[in-house]
C-alpha positions in Angstrom: -66.4 -79.4 61.7 -69.5 -81.4 59.4 -71.9 -79.6 61.0 -70.2 -76.1 60.0 -69.9 -77.7 56.8 -73.3 -78.5 56.3 -74.2 -75.2 57.4 -72.0 -73.2 54.9 -73.5 -75.8 52.1 -77.1 -74.5 53.1 -76.2 -70.7 53.1 -74.4 -71.0 49.7 -77.9 -73.3 48.7 -79.7 -70.4 49.7 -77.6 -67.7 48.0 -77.6 -69.3 45.0 -80.7 -69.9 45.0 -81.7 -66.0 46.0 -79.4 -65.3 42.6 -81.5 -67.8 40.9 -84.9 -66.1 41.7 -83.6 -62.6 40.9 -81.9 -63.7 37.6 -85.5 -65.2 36.3 -87.3 -62.1 37.8 -84.8 -59.8 35.5 -85.2 -62.3 32.5 -89.2 -61.8 32.9 -89.3 -58.5 33.7 -86.6 -56.7 31.5 -85.5 -58.8 28.9 -83.7 -57.2 26.7 -86.2 -56.9 23.6 -86.3 -55.9 20.0 -87.2 -52.1 20.2 -87.2 -51.4 16.6 -88.6 -48.3 14.6 -89.5 -47.4 11.1 -88.7 -43.3 11.3 -87.8 -42.4 7.5 -87.5 -38.8 8.8 -84.8 -40.2 11.3 -86.2 -38.3 14.3 -84.7 -40.7 16.6 -81.9 -42.0 14.7 -79.6 -41.5 17.8 -82.0 -43.1 20.3 -79.8 -45.8 21.9 -82.5 -48.3 23.1 -83.8 -48.4 19.5 -81.7 -51.6 17.9 -83.8 -52.1 14.9 -84.2 -50.0 11.8 -87.5 -51.1 9.8 -88.1 -50.0 6.2 -90.4 -51.3 3.7 -89.2 -51.8 0.0 -91.6 -51.8 -2.9 -89.4 -54.0 -5.2 -90.5 -52.7 -8.5 -88.6 -49.6 -7.9 -84.6 -48.8 -8.0 -82.8 -51.4 -6.1 -80.3 -49.0 -4.8 -82.9 -47.8 -2.4 -82.6 -51.0 -0.3 -78.8 -50.4 0.0 -79.2 -46.5 1.2 -81.4 -48.2 4.1 -79.0 -51.1 4.8 -76.4 -48.5 4.8 -78.4 -46.0 7.1 -78.9 -48.9 9.2 -75.2 -49.9 9.6 -74.4 -46.5 10.5 -76.9 -46.3 13.1 -75.5 -49.8 14.5 -78.5 -51.6 14.6 -80.0 -54.5 12.9 -82.8 -54.2 9.9 -86.3 -55.5 9.2 -86.8 -55.0 5.7 -90.6 -55.5 4.4 -90.2 -56.7 0.9 -93.8 -55.2 -0.8 -93.9 -57.2 -4.0 -95.9 -55.2 -6.1 -96.1 -56.0 -10.2 -93.1 -54.8 -12.3 -93.4 -52.3 -13.8 -94.8 -49.4 -11.6 -98.2 -49.4 -12.8 -98.8 -52.8 -13.9 -102.2 -54.5 -12.8 -103.2 -57.8 -12.5 -107.2 -59.0 -12.9 -106.3 -61.0 -9.5 -104.5 -61.6 -6.8 -104.2 -65.0 -8.0 -102.8 -63.9 -11.5 -100.0 -62.0 -9.6 -99.0 -65.1 -7.2 -98.9 -67.1 -10.1 -96.0 -64.8 -11.7 -94.1 -65.1 -8.3 -94.1 -69.3 -8.6 -93.5 -69.3 -12.4 -90.7 -67.1 -11.7 -91.1 -63.9 -13.3 -89.6 -62.2 -10.3 -86.9 -64.6 -9.6 -84.2 -62.5 -10.8 -85.4 -59.4 -8.8 -85.3 -61.6 -5.4 -81.6 -62.8 -6.7 -80.6 -59.2 -6.6 -82.6 -58.3 -3.4 -81.1 -61.0 -1.5 -77.5 -60.7 -2.8 -77.5 -57.1 -1.1 -78.7 -57.6 1.9 -76.3 -60.7 2.3 -73.3 -58.2 2.5 -74.8 -57.0 6.2 -72.7 -57.5 9.0 -75.8 -58.0 11.5 -79.0 -59.5 11.7 -81.4 -59.2 9.0 -84.9 -59.8 9.2 -86.8 -60.1 5.8 -90.6 -59.8 6.1 -92.0 -60.7 2.3 -95.7 -60.3 1.1 -97.0 -59.1 4.7 -100.6 -58.7 5.8 -101.5 -61.7 3.0 -105.0 -62.3 4.9 -106.3 -59.1 4.6 -109.7 -58.9 2.4 -109.4 -55.4 1.4 -107.5 -53.6 -1.6 -104.7 -52.6 0.2 -102.1 -54.8 -1.3 -102.5 -56.7 -4.8 -101.1 -60.3 -3.2 -103.3 -60.1 -0.6 -107.0 -62.0 -0.3 -105.4 -64.8 -2.8 -105.6 -68.3 -2.8 -103.5 -69.5 0.1 -102.0 -72.2 -1.7 -100.5 -70.1 -4.3 -99.5 -67.5 -1.7 -97.5 -70.6 0.4 -96.0 -71.3 -3.0 -94.8 -67.9 -3.6 -93.6 -67.5 -0.3 -92.0 -70.2 -0.1 -89.8 -69.6 -3.8 -89.0 -66.1 -2.3 -87.3 -67.9 0.8 -85.6 -70.7 -1.2 -84.0 -68.1 -3.4 -82.7 -66.2 -0.7 -81.2 -68.9 1.4 -78.8 -69.7 -1.7 -77.3 -66.1 -0.9 -77.1 -66.6 3.0 -77.7 -68.7 5.7 -78.3 -66.3 8.6 -81.1 -64.4 7.5 -84.3 -64.3 9.6 -87.7 -65.0 7.6 -90.8 -63.0 9.2 -94.2 -64.4 8.2 -96.3 -61.8 9.0 -100.1 -61.7 8.7 -102.0 -59.1 10.1 -103.7 -61.1 12.6 -107.3 -61.5 11.2 -109.5 -64.8 11.3 -108.3 -67.0 8.7 -104.5 -66.4 8.7 -103.6 -70.0 9.4 -104.5 -71.0 6.1 -101.4 -69.0 4.8 -98.7 -70.7 7.0 -96.3 -72.1 5.1 -94.5 -74.1 7.8 -91.8 -74.5 10.6 -88.9 -74.6 8.0 -90.0 -71.4 6.5 -90.5 -69.3 9.5 -88.2 -68.2 12.3 -90.4 -65.5 13.3 -94.2 -64.5 13.3 -94.7 -60.7 12.7 -98.2 -59.2 13.6 -99.7 -55.4 13.2 -100.9 -54.0 16.0 -102.5 -50.6 15.8 -105.1 -48.1 17.4 -106.4 -45.7 15.4 -109.2 -43.9 16.9 -111.5 -43.4 14.2 -111.3 -47.1 13.1 -111.7 -47.8 16.9 -115.1 -46.0 17.3 -116.3 -47.0 14.1 -115.9 -50.8 14.8 -115.6 -50.8 18.5 -117.4 -47.9 19.7 -114.4 -47.3 22.0 -110.9 -47.0 21.9 -109.4 -50.1 22.9 -106.2 -50.8 25.0 -103.1 -52.9 24.0 -104.5 -56.3 25.6 -107.9 -55.7 23.9 -106.2 -55.4 20.8 -103.4 -57.9 20.6 -104.6 -60.9 22.9 -106.7 -62.5 19.8 -104.2 -61.6 17.6 -101.8 -63.8 19.9 -104.3 -66.3 20.3 -104.7 -67.2 16.6 -100.7 -67.8 16.3 -99.4 -68.7 19.7 -99.8 -72.6 18.9 -97.2 -72.0 15.9 -94.4 -72.2 18.9 -92.2 -69.4 17.1 -90.5 -66.0 18.5 -93.3 -63.4 18.0 -92.2 -59.8 16.6 -95.0 -56.9 16.6 -93.7 -55.8 13.3 -95.7 -53.2 13.1 -97.4 -50.9 15.6 -99.0 -47.3 16.1 -101.5 -45.3 18.1 -103.0 -41.9 17.3 -104.0 -39.4 19.6 -102.3 -36.5 21.7 -98.9 -37.1 23.6 -100.9 -38.1 26.8 -103.1 -40.6 25.0 -100.4 -42.1 23.3 -98.0 -42.4 26.3 -100.4 -44.0 28.4 -101.4 -46.6 25.9 -97.9 -47.3 25.0 -96.8 -47.3 28.6 -99.9 -50.0 29.1 -98.6 -52.0 25.7 -94.9 -52.0 27.7 -96.4 -53.5 31.1 -98.2 -56.1 29.6 -96.2 -57.2 26.9 -94.0 -59.4 29.5 -97.0 -61.3 29.8 -96.5 -63.1 26.5 -93.2 -64.9 27.1 -92.8 -65.7 23.1 -92.9 -62.1 22.4 -89.5 -61.1 21.4 -89.9 -57.4 20.8 -91.7 -54.7 18.9 -91.6 -52.2 16.2 -92.9 -48.9 16.2 -94.2 -47.0 12.8 -93.5 -43.4 13.4 -94.7 -41.9 10.2 -98.2 -41.1 8.8 -99.7 -43.9 7.3 -97.7 -44.4 4.0 -100.6 -45.4 2.0 -102.4 -42.6 2.5 -105.9 -43.6 3.5 -106.4 -46.2 6.2 -110.1 -47.0 5.3 -112.5 -45.0 3.0 -113.9 -42.1 4.9 -111.5 -42.6 8.0 -108.7 -40.5 6.4 -104.8 -41.1 6.9 -103.6 -41.8 10.6 -100.7 -39.9 11.9 -99.0 -42.6 14.0 -95.8 -40.4 15.0 -94.7 -39.9 18.8 -93.3 -37.1 20.2 -89.5 -36.7 21.9 -91.8 -36.1 24.8 -93.6 -39.6 24.5 -90.2 -41.4 23.7 -88.3 -39.9 26.8 -91.1 -41.2 29.2 -91.5 -44.4 27.3 -88.1 -45.5 26.7 -85.8 -43.7 29.1 -82.0 -44.0 28.6 -80.4 -46.7 30.7 
């Protein structure tokens, strides 16, 4: 009798072990990642595998815009990543330097906008990810809040988060450098970051100019990931885009999808399905088109 029970116990143990192995395998290879999209034309509005909508909001514009985008995400049954771009108010205002603008944030000039904005977002019934003042370490002239004194940026970022938290304790705050060397100087501390957002792009003209070839996903992402992995925070690729014909885009993104699971702290990605919104990537390079076709989407993210 003992022999039979022992044999049953061994069989049960082996069965449980096999189940455990399968579960671990599935977790590693089929993690239900965040799959997001910035899709202003609504091309993939009914794509069921896209679980997060992403949009950009210049806070010097009408606040009702964010209410409309929030409603659209709700109607699509998606969570919402909102990138808050703290452009000077009113529209067209300029500061002599990034530091002058950042000081305005820390001195309270934009507190009321923050209060109204976060009050709107607090009404959401699903997860809200807030990404304020992204790509702050860029040294080009793309954003007026970038390449400022790190201490001033950190103070401004913390001020925004502190105010938002008075409206809701469910927001997820995404600290989002571009991924350049020097990003660590802008780290605001564990208490102010729920996720780290990164930008990953493959633009043919830029790649040829600076690397004399087109890099694959790992070429682009590995050095960026190395710069943030020791913060021990979940990582979201908050912006992703690749130019090229359907075949090139599909192969690049399939390579990304295959390699993404090597990075256990990466929780998902957000594709930028539009022309580059600021009209020019870099002087002389023109405006990249990140849009993907239904052909690419069907093969990249087949429906369950």
